TILOKE-620940 format. One record per residue (C-alpha): residue number from 1; y, z, x. Coordinates in nm, 4 decimals. Layout:
N
REC|num|yy|zz|xx
REC|NUM|Y|Z|X
...
This chain:
117
REC|num|yy|zz|xx
REC|1|0.6125|-0.3283|2.0822
REC|2|0.5918|-0.4522|1.7140
REC|3|0.9321|-0.5522|1.5553
REC|4|1.0403|-0.6524|1.2216
REC|5|1.4117|-0.7491|1.1781
REC|6|1.5225|-0.7961|0.8467
REC|7|1.8936|-0.9883|0.7700
REC|8|2.0649|-1.1803|0.5737
REC|9|2.1466|-0.9358|0.2433
REC|10|2.4208|-0.8788|0.0482
REC|11|2.6476|-0.8978|-0.2539
REC|12|2.6194|-1.2095|-0.4801
REC|13|2.7203|-1.2992|-0.7814
REC|14|2.4701|-1.3838|-1.0907
REC|15|2.3323|-1.7666|-0.9875
REC|16|2.4307|-1.7325|-0.6613
REC|17|2.2128|-1.7908|-0.3387
REC|18|2.1189|-1.5820|-0.0164
REC|19|1.8692|-1.6758|0.2726
REC|20|1.6953|-1.3650|0.3782
REC|21|1.5841|-1.4001|0.7779
REC|22|1.2890|-1.1475|0.9156
REC|23|1.2540|-1.1960|1.2946
REC|24|0.9069|-1.0720|1.4010
REC|25|0.7854|-1.0239|1.7285
REC|26|0.5522|-1.2843|1.8463
REC|27|0.2323|-1.0730|1.8898
REC|28|0.2532|-0.9981|1.5422
REC|29|0.3676|-1.3347|1.4060
REC|30|0.1018|-1.5193|1.5705
REC|31|-0.1667|-1.2818|1.4025
REC|32|-0.0680|-1.2126|1.0816
REC|33|0.0103|-1.3090|0.7230
REC|34|0.3649|-1.2821|0.6384
REC|35|0.5385|-1.1674|0.3045
REC|36|0.8423|-1.0411|0.1383
REC|37|0.8515|-0.7401|-0.0876
REC|38|1.1100|-0.5544|-0.2985
REC|39|1.1874|-0.2327|-0.4256
REC|40|1.4470|-0.1714|-0.7095
REC|41|1.5874|0.1738|-0.7620
REC|42|1.3418|0.3979|-0.9457
REC|43|1.1112|0.1119|-0.9386
REC|44|0.7544|0.0607|-0.7194
REC|45|0.7556|-0.1552|-0.4638
REC|46|0.6525|-0.4999|-0.5543
REC|47|0.5472|-0.8389|-0.3810
REC|48|0.7915|-1.1173|-0.4048
REC|49|0.6333|-1.3953|-0.1910
REC|50|0.3092|-1.4715|0.0914
REC|51|0.2809|-1.7005|0.3318
REC|52|-0.0033|-1.7436|0.5490
REC|53|-0.0227|-1.8486|0.9063
REC|54|-0.1666|-2.1811|0.7632
REC|55|0.1911|-2.1974|0.5737
REC|56|-0.0184|-2.1879|0.2053
REC|57|0.2599|-2.0176|0.0014
REC|58|0.2524|-1.7597|-0.3412
REC|59|0.5142|-1.6203|-0.5231
REC|60|0.5409|-1.3801|-0.8473
REC|61|0.5819|-1.5139|-1.1437
REC|62|0.9144|-1.3588|-1.2047
REC|63|1.0525|-1.5695|-0.8801
REC|64|0.8609|-1.9021|-0.9044
REC|65|1.0751|-2.2087|-0.9239
REC|66|1.4042|-1.9744|-0.7597
REC|67|1.2471|-1.8780|-0.4466
REC|68|1.0459|-2.0353|-0.1424
REC|69|0.9196|-1.8477|0.1363
REC|70|0.8573|-2.0430|0.5066
REC|71|0.7980|-1.9247|0.8539
REC|72|0.9191|-2.1112|1.1241
REC|73|0.6498|-2.0753|1.4421
REC|74|0.9037|-2.1757|1.7025
REC|75|1.1400|-1.8582|1.6549
REC|76|0.9100|-1.6188|1.4833
REC|77|1.1105|-1.6044|1.1835
REC|78|1.0036|-1.5542|0.8367
REC|79|1.2740|-1.6825|0.5755
REC|80|1.3251|-1.5877|0.2136
REC|81|1.5798|-1.8513|0.0205
REC|82|1.6781|-1.7258|-0.2983
REC|83|1.8653|-1.9451|-0.5472
REC|84|1.9611|-1.8953|-0.8993
REC|85|1.9948|-1.4964|-0.8301
REC|86|1.9876|-1.2654|-1.1343
REC|87|2.1055|-0.8789|-1.1594
REC|88|1.7242|-0.8273|-1.1802
REC|89|1.6794|-0.9248|-0.8763
REC|90|1.8794|-0.6856|-0.6999
REC|91|1.6830|-0.4405|-0.4547
REC|92|1.5656|-0.3552|-0.0861
REC|93|1.4334|-0.6291|0.0391
REC|94|1.1227|-0.5789|0.2756
REC|95|0.9542|-0.7611|0.5478
REC|96|0.6069|-0.7419|0.5863
REC|97|0.3482|-0.8333|0.8041
REC|98|-0.0502|-0.7662|0.7351
REC|99|-0.3010|-0.8667|1.0221
REC|100|-0.5523|-1.0757|0.9678
REC|101|-0.7879|-0.9239|1.2436
REC|102|-0.7853|-0.5661|1.1660
REC|103|-0.6081|-0.3867|0.8482
REC|104|-0.3095|-0.2987|0.9478
REC|105|0.0544|-0.3208|0.7687
REC|106|0.4107|-0.3628|0.9749
REC|107|0.7417|-0.3055|0.7654
REC|108|1.0844|-0.3784|0.8526
REC|109|1.3627|-0.1891|0.7790
REC|110|1.4888|-0.3553|0.4636
REC|111|1.8039|-0.5387|0.3619
REC|112|1.9875|-0.4680|0.0516
REC|113|2.0339|-0.7430|-0.1795
REC|114|2.2931|-0.6810|-0.4727
REC|115|2.3614|-0.9186|-0.7581
REC|116|2.6868|-0.8581|-1.0008
REC|117|2.9810|-1.0097|-1.1028
């Protein structure tokens, strides 16, 4: 069974921090590159950060220097540390797993992040 379960979203003031977690089922984690996407109201879903199985990372320009993606192999969990949050970071954040053996994507249910004073 494939599962991606996000947690850690919430309400934070501008300049604050949040850490999102994505607990992935082991059978997917071991054969996938992982990513975080976000979707703000009225906007298309956009890629925030990716991390390959090797550990290599890539970030959207809008979050470089503020967000850090990481993956913990022992617990098959992917994290997104978000610092210096701004109102424009408000969105539903989704965990994504893209298998590197076949062209299949998996999505979590999403977690809401709201940045507001």
